[in-house]
N, C-alpha and C positions, 0 to 999 in steps of 0.2 A: 480592320477586324479587331475587336477587343481581345485581350489575352485571356487565357483560360482562367487564371487566378482571379480576374475581375468578375467573371461570370458565374462561378460556382462556389457554393458554400459547403463546408464540412461542419456539421453540428454535433454537439455532445449533449448529455443530460444537463439539466439546470445546475446541478451540483456534481460535476463529474469526479470520478475517482482518478487517481494519478495515472493509472494504466489506460483509462479511457482517453485521457488527454494525449498520452503518448501515441495511442493507436490513431487518433484523429490527425495528429501532427505528421505521422508517418504517411498516412494516406494523402494528405494535402501536399506534402513535400514531393512525392512522386507523381501525383496528378499534374502538378505544375510543370513537370519536366517531360512526361511521357504522353500527354494528351493535349490536342488542340481544342477539342470540345468533347463533351459527353452528353448524350441524350438517352432518355429512357421513356419508351412509349410516346415518342414525339415531343416530349417536354425536356426542358433543361434539367439535368439530374441534380438533385439535392441529396447530399450524403449524410446519413445519421449513424453515428458510431457509438456503440455501448448500449446501456440499458435505457434507451430513449422511449418516448411515448410512441414513436413510429414503430419500434420493434414490438412493443406490447400490443398495439393495435393489430399488427400483422400476426399475432398469436405466438410470439417468441419472448415471453418474460424469462429472465435468467433462471428462475427456479425450475423451469421446464427443461432446461438444457443441462446435460452432463458436464462434469468438469472437463475443460479444454475443448468441448464441442463448439463448433462455430457455424454460423449461418450468414450468408450474403444473399440478398434478394432485392430485385427491382420491383417496386409496386406500381400499379397502373397510374398513379398520380405523379410519377416521376421521382418519387423518393426512393433511395437505395439504402437499405439497412445493413449494418455490420454489427452483429451481436454474438454473444457466446456465453458459455458456462464458465464460472469462476473468473479470476482476474486475467487469465491468459486467453480466454476464448475470443474476445473482440480483436485483440492484436493478431491472433492467428488467422482470423477471417480476413483482415486487411492484407496480411502478407500473402495468403493464398490467392486473393483477388489480384494483387499486383503481379504475382508470378504468372498465374494461369490466363488472365485476361489482358494484362498490359505488357507482359514480357519482361518484367524487371527480374534481375537475379542478384543474389548476394553471394559472391564466390569466395571472398575472404573477408576478414574483419575490416579491411580498408579498401576493398575493390568491389564495386557493384557494376551492374550492366543495365543501362537504360536504352531501350531502342529509340529510333527516331520518332519524334512526336507525330501523332496522327489523330484522326477523329474516331470516336467510339460510340456505338449504339448498344446500350445495355438492355434493350427490350427483351423480355423473357429470361433475364438473368436469374438463375436459381442455383446457388452453390451451397454445399454444406459438407461437413466432415468432422473427423476427430482423429488425432494421431493414434496409430495402432498400439504402440507400446506405451505403457503408462509412465515409464521412466526412460528418458533419452539423454545420454550423457556422452560427450567427447572430452576426454581429459587432455586439454591442449596446454602446452607450456613452451615458451612463455606466452602469457595472454596479455592483451592490451589493457592498460590501466583505465583508459578513458571509456572503454567499451561497455563495462558494467552489465554485460550479458546481452548486449544488443545483437551481435552476430548470432549468438545462440538462439535468442527469441525469434529473430527473423527467419531462421531455418528450423523453428519449432522444436528446439532442444529445451527441455525444462530442468536440466542440470548443466552446469558449465565447469566440469572438473570438480574441484573441492572448494577452493577460494580463488578470487572473490565470488560472492554469491550473485545470482541474477538480481538486478535491482527491482524494487517494487514498481518502478516506472514501466518495466516490461512484464509485470505480473508475477514477480518473484519466481520461485521454482520449487521443485520437490527436493528440499535441502537435506543434506546429511547433518546429523547432530554431532555435538562434541563427543570425544576429543578429536576424532579423525574418521575418515571413511574406510580405513583398512588398517590392519596391524595395530589395532587400538590398545591391545594389552600393554605393550611397551610404551605406546604413545600417550597414555593417559590413565588407564585403569590401574596397572601395577608396574610403573616404571622401575627398572632395577636400581637406578641411582637413588630413588627415594626409599625403597623397601628392602633391598637385598641385604644390607648390613644387619638390620634388625630382624628380618624375617626370611632367612634363606630357604626355609621350608616352603615358601610360596612358589619356588621355582623348580624347574625340571631337574631331575637327577640324570645326568648324561655322562657316561663313562666314569661313574663313581664320584662326580662332582656336581653340585648345584650350579646351574648356568642360566643367568637372566638375559644374556646378550640377544639383541634383536636379530642378528644374522646366524648365530650358532646355538642359541638357547631357546627355552620355552618356559611356560608355567607348569606346575604340577597340578593336573586336573583331578587328583584324588585328595587334595587338601580339604578337610571338612568345612572350613570357613569360606572357601572360595566363592560359592554361589552368593552368600550373603554379602561379601565384600563387593562383588560385581554389581549386585542389585542396588546397594547403597550408593555406589559411585554413579550408576546409571541414572538414578532418580535425581541426584544432585546436578548432573549434566543437563537433564531435561528442564529442571526448574530454572537454571541459569540461562539456558537457551531461550526459553519462553519469555523470560523477562527482557532479554536483549532484543528479541524479535518484536515484542510489543513496543519497546522504546523506538525501534527503527521503522515501525509501521509496516511490517512485513509478516508473512505467514511463518509460524514456527516450524522448525524441522520436524519431519515425520519418520525418519529412518535413523536408527542408532546401530552402530557397528560394535560387535565384540568379536574380534578375530585374533588369531594367534600371530606370533612373530613371523617375520619374513625369513623363515628357517625351515630346513627339512628335518630338523631334530624333533624328538618327542621324548617325553619323560619315560625313564626306564625303571622307576621305582617298582617294587613288587605289586603294589596296589594298581598302578596304571597298567603294568604289564598284564595283569589278570583281566582287567577291563578290555584292553585291546584284544586279547585272545578271544574274549566273549563277544564283543560288539564292534570291533574295529576301532581305528583311531578317530574317525569322525563320530562314531557312536559314543566314544569316551568323552569327546568334547560336548556332544549334545546332551549327555547326562547332566552336565552342568548348565548349559544354556537353556534347556527346557525349564529348569527351575527359575531362571532369571526371566524367561519369556512369560511364564505363568504370572509372576509378580508384575511384569510390565502390563499384561492384559488387565489386571486389576487397577493399576495406577493410571494408565492411558491406553484404553482399549483400541484406539484408532491408530496407534503408533506401531511400527514394525521393528523387529530386531533382525540384523543381518550378520552372516558369518561367511567365511571363505571355504569353498571346496578347492583346496590348493595344497600342493606338496603332500604332506603327510595325510591331510584330510580330503584328498581328491576323490577317493572312493566313498560311496555312500555307506551308511551304517549297516551293521548286522545285528542279529540277536533280538529282533523285534523293536529296536529303537527307531523312533520316527520324530522328526522335528515338529514342534507345535505349529499350528496353522498361522501364527504371527511371526514366524521365522522365515526369512528369505535366504536361500542358498546361492552364493555367488560362485558358480562353476567357472574356473579359470582355465582358459584354453592354452595350456603350456605344451601341448603335444602335437597339434594338427600341422600337417604340411601345407605350406602357403598357397600353392597353385591349384590345389584340389579342394572342392567343397567338403563339408562335413559328412555328406552322404557317400563319399568315395570310400572304397575298401581300404585305401591307405590310411584313412582317418577313423578306422573302426574303434580304436582304443578310446579316444576322447568322446566320440559319438556315444559309445556304450556307457561311459561314465554319466553323460548328461541324461540319457534315457533311464538309467538306473536311479539317478537322483529324482527324476520326474515321478518314478513309481513310489518314492518315499516322501517327497516334500510337497507342500501346498503351492509353493511358488519359487521360481528361479529368477535370478538377476545376473545373467552371464557377464563375465569379464572377458572381453576380446582384446588381445594385444595387436594393435594395428601397426606396430613397428617391430623390428627386430632389435635385439640389444647386444651389447658387447662390441667386439671388433667388427661385426657384420652390420652394425646399426644402419648406416646409410645406403646399403647395397640394394640393387633393384630386384623386385619380386612382384609378379602380376596378381596380387591378392584382390584387386578391385573386381575381378571377374567372378569371385566366389561370394561376394558380399550378399547378393540377393538370395541365393540358395541357402546360405548359412542363417540369415535372419528368418527365412521361412521355416527352417528347421527349428530354430528356437521358439518361434511363434507356436509351433505344434507341440512344444514340450514345456508348457506352463511358464514360459518366460514372460514376466510382466514388464521387463525393461532390458536395456542393453547398455553396457558401459564399455566404451572404446578408450583404451589408453593409447594416446597418439601425440607424443611430444615432438619437440625439435623441428619446428617449421622451417628453419633456415637450411636444412639439408636433406631431410628424410624423403624417401622415394615418393615422387608424385604427391607431395603432401597436400596441396590445395585441392586436387581432384579427389583424392581419397576421403578427405574430411567432408567434402561436399556430398559425395555419394553416401557416406555413412549417415549423415543427417537426413538425407532424403529417404533412405530405405528404412530408417527407424520410424519415420512418419508413415510410410506406406511400403511395406516389404514386397508388395505385388508389382511395383514399378518395373518396367523393362530396363535392365541395366544398360543395354547398348544405346537405347534412346537417350537416357539421362547423360551417359558419357559423351555421346555425340553432341548433345546440346551444350554441355559445359565446354568441350574443346573448341567447338565452332565459335562460341562467344568469347572465350578466354584467350585462345591462341591465334585467332584470326586465320590468315592464309596458311599458317603452319599446322592447323588442326588435322588435316588428313595424314600428315607425317607423324604427329604425336600418336594418333589412333593406330596407325600401322606399326609404329614402334612397340606399343603395348601389346598388340595382337601377336606380333612376331616374337616378343619376349615370352608370351604364353605358349606359343607353339614350340619355342625352344625348350621351355621347362618340361613339356611333355615328351618331346622327341629325345631329349637328353636325360630323361628319367631323374628330374630334380628331386632332391630330398632336403628341402629347407623348411625347418620348423620356425614358428613365430618366436619362440622363446629361447634366446641365446643360442642361435645356430652358430656354427663356425664359419669364418670367412671362406674356408675351403669348400663349404657346402654350396657356395655360389659358383663353383666351377662348371655348373651346367651351362653357363654362358662361356662356351669355349672360344678359342681364337677365331674360328670361322664365324660364330654368332656375333662376337664382338665387332668384327669388321662390318658385318651386315647391318647391325643395329646402329653403329656409328654412322654408316653411310646414309641410312634413313634420316637420322637426325640432322646430318649435314645438309641434306636436300631441303629439309624444313627450315633450317637456319637461313638458307638463301632466300626464302620467301618473306622473311621479316627483318632482314638485315638493316633496312632503313627506318625501322620503327623501334626506338629504344625501349619502349614499354613491352612490346611483344617479344623483342629479342631477349630481354632479361627473363621474361616468363619461360621462354623456350630453354634458355640456358639453365634455369632452375630445374626444368624437367629433365635435362641432360645430367644433372648433378650426380645421381646415384650410379649411373653407368660410368661416368667419368671417374668417380671415386673407386670403382672396381678396378679400372685400368691403371689409375695413377697411384692408388694407396693400398687397399687391402689385398689385391691380387696381382700387383704389378709383376712379381716374380713369376707367377704362373703364365701370364701372357708373354713375358720375355722368353721363357723357355719354349713355349708352344710356337711362337713366331720364328725363333731360331731353328727349330726342328724342321720347319717347312721353308726355310730360306727367305723369310720375310722380316728379318731383324731390323732392317732399315725402315720398313713400313711401320713397324712397331714404334721405333723411336720418333718418327714423324707424328704418328697418332698420339703418342704419349705426350709430346711437347705441346701439341694443340689442345688436347683435353686438359692438360695441367693448367694452362693459362685460363681456359674457360672455367674450369672448376673453381679455382681460387678467386677469380674475379666475381663470379656469380655468388659464391658462398660469402665473401666479404660484404658485398652489396646487400645481400639478404639480411645479414646480421645488423648492418648499420641502418637499413631501412626500418627494421623493427624498432631500433632505438628512436628514430625520428618520428615514425608514424604511431608507435604505441606509447610514446611518452615515458619510456623507461630507460634506466641506465643500461648501456651496452653490457652484455654479459661478458665479463672478463674471462670466464671459463671457456665460453664458446670461441672467443678470439684466440685464446691460448691454444685450444685444440686445432684451430685453423692454422696458426703459425707453426705448430708442431708438425702437422702433415705437410705443410708447404716446405719446411726445412728438410724433413726426411725425404720427401720425394725428389728433392734437388740433388741428393747424393746418389751416385750410381751404385747399384748392387751388383757385385761381380760374381759370376757363376763359375764355380771351380769344379773341374773334373779330375784333378791330379792330387788329391789330398793323401790318399793311401790306397793300397791294393784292395780290390774288391768293392770300391765305392760304386754305388749304383745311382743314388739320387742325392741332390744337394738342395737345401732350401735356405734362403737368406733370412735375416732377422725379421723381415716384415711378415713372416708367416705366423709369428706368435700372437696369441690373444693376450691382452694385457689389462691390468687394473690401473687405476689412476695413481697408484702408489709408485709406479715405475717411471723412470726417466730415460729418454733416449739420448745417446751420445754418438758422436761420429769420430772415426779414426782415419788418419791419413796414411798409415803405413800400408804396404802392399799385402793386405789381408784378404780373407775369403769374402768379406763383404764390408761395406763402408759404414755400417751402423751396428750398434749393439744396445742391449737394455741393461740398465743398472738397478739392482735390487739392494736397498739398504737393509742390512740384517739387524736383528734385535739381539744384542748379547744376552746370553742366558736363556733365550727363548728359541733361537734358531741356530743351535750349535752344530747341527748336521745339515749338510746340503744334500737334499734328497731328490733324485731323479726317478720318477715313477711313471709306469705305464698302467693305466687303469681304464675301466669302462665308466664313462661319465653318464650319470643318470640323474636328471634333475628331480626325480620323484623319490629317490631313496636317501636314506640318512648317510650312508657311506658309499664310496665308489669301490667296487671290487678291483683289487690290485692284481695285475697280471705278472709284473716283474718290477724290480726297483734296484737302485744302487744308492749308497750313501757315502758321502765324502766329508772331510773336515779340512781345516786350514793346513794341516800337515801334508795333505795330498797335493798341495799346490807348491811346488818347489821354487818357482819363480813367478813374479807378477806379469806373466804373459799369457796369451790365449793358448789353450791346449784342449785336446779332444778327450771327453770322458764318456765311457759307455753308460747308457741307461739300462741296457739289458736286451735280451732277445725276446721276441714275441711273434707268435703265429698270427697271420692276418686272417682270422676266422671269427672275430667278435665284432659287435656293433659298438658305436660310441667310443672309439679308441682315442685316448688322450695321453699325451706326454706332458708332464708337469714338472716345474722346477720349484723345489721347496713344497709348494702346494698349488692346487689349481687356482687358488685365490691370488697367487703372485703372477706366475706366467704359465700358460698352457698352450699346447698345440694339438689341435684335433686333426687326425689323419685317417679318417674312414676311407678317403678316396684312394689311399694306397691299398687298402683291402679290396676296393673295387678293381684296381689295376692288376694286383697280384694276389688273387684270392687263394688263401691257404698257405702261401709261402711264409717262411720264417725270415724275419729281418733282424738286424742289429741296429739299434738307434744310438747315435753318438751326438753329444751336445758340446758346443764350443764354449768353454768357461774360462774366466779369469777371476781370481780371488784377490781382494784388496784388504789387508789387515789394518790395524790401527785402532784409534778410539771410535771411529765410525766405520766398522767393517762393511764391505759391500761385495756383491757378486755381479760380475759382468757376464751377460748371456748373449752369445752371438748366434751362430747358425746351427742348423741340424743337418747331419749327414746320415745316409741310410746305406747299410751294407747288406748284401746277401751272404750270410755266413757260409764258409766253405772250409776246405782243408787248412787254409792258412790262418784261421781264427785261433 
């Protein structure tokens, strides 16, 4: 019997566009692998891809089809047409056909699924569709260099992060214009390095000083020349982008960002303060952006301006201020709890923000954080179960697109599954999430699939039964204590059973080990102190040690392989930063953390150094003496800037400009008589507040979130002590060890 490739033709127009060629090549590639033969109406199928005469004869010229709309149809004479609107329509038609009729899947940029080849009869085939959201973006990092948007296009994403852009081979995309897709004031419009020295008045007055910094500063929105400056810069970016796009043979960008710095600060000058009192912070911003948007409408009426509803501008405007109809508002989900959808009472705050923006704006472009950040980054959270409900909510609230920020494929929780689900639901938010999850797991994890699905369902049950309170945006590692010792044992047991099903298959075994990574990270890294204490309290310290050793080996083996696979498969340099992070955790987890109960009278709780949330400015060190714990953090101080060592207890709030301080203590070098570790009180605090944080110097150096103590001992007063050692000299530093908790009594 002749092979399929010898019997079937895939035709394009006489002078095909580059994206039509790619669509035809994609179809041919998978037909040769997934089909033994293809018939249509009793005839050998002949495939016509793009703006072909066959498509026109069937009544589908491209001008009749909307942008990204696609049609796949078998004709009575055996021809099968694949056509669509715009440069992406034909490719989307091919990909939908390959998925829905032939069973092909694209699970990762380097891993597809092709079922066993069989015979196909396409008689009566009539498929059509169009992605629901107009903009569909998953910001993945690192991304494969060779990919050029292929994975994105195959899964019908029309943005692929920020750079590199989707190639014209795959129909280009709905691109962001220069200088950047967010925080563009500092990134291109008014960078402080360029303008601050000559024009400090362009920048926000904060605590009596003009501040241009990306992380702590802003611009002054009352400067009379600001709107003209922004408009002039915007037009220059547009002209340069259009010239570049024409040279590259791709569509020019259609979305331009003007958004504030990644800072909670806001200008405090009298003029800005008066505007904020009248129309809110977002209204103060829109007073400027509406002028720019009006000029943009004259200059390029089809282009859109976008800005962020984020931090200071999270709430919609007051005082009758409305964004012009060519402004997109990117509502940023920094407050929602992970395991509950946006319709849940627990997520009322952010849901109300979105609904209120819907009442003011012509269109929204939500920014969803698909990972957690900070010390909790790789920890497990069952967010996949909320995706469909959340996207349906956005669809009902003027959202024309979705932007998922989803970095770090080498370790983040169920990365491959979640990215796949995000892509599918942006195309069609009405899909049944359980069906799509089951399909992915069955084809991706093989015989381990039932165990992966049970692990995720059990994780979700645990989150609800243990009243999880984990937010997307910089939660504390301690917030993940909802996975208590009993749950950890159960979840690890489920995954161990799944591992037994694929132990002889190295590909499936690695995929399963990657799926275990976030749970292993909780046990071995972020929450090892917590599980050590819990297991000892119930007489299972030996079991903890056994589980810890096994999970540690699995975690670092899979993590290392994931990083190196990305290097080999994605043709990029291995990320030295990622390998350094891996080696840091590997080294730290090898040092035993000793739990002390004999430090001083009245001691109630003790927490080892792995409970701190750290910034990358800190370095971990290890000590060999018989101390309270084997590790400590070293902060290098800046002489003249950090003269006082401040221990502060405050209420951490990502949306406010300052954190309300509940108590604090300050020390300097004279308080450290010897270069040895000693205990220093931070102060007393009543456990009756939310978002409790203990910080050293500032929360940007080291901080420890301890809301769970409030949950354990509500209303009780505690005294917090921090283990410190000061090192003087030309490069002064502060070593930070453990935290101890006392219940104050008569002996204080």
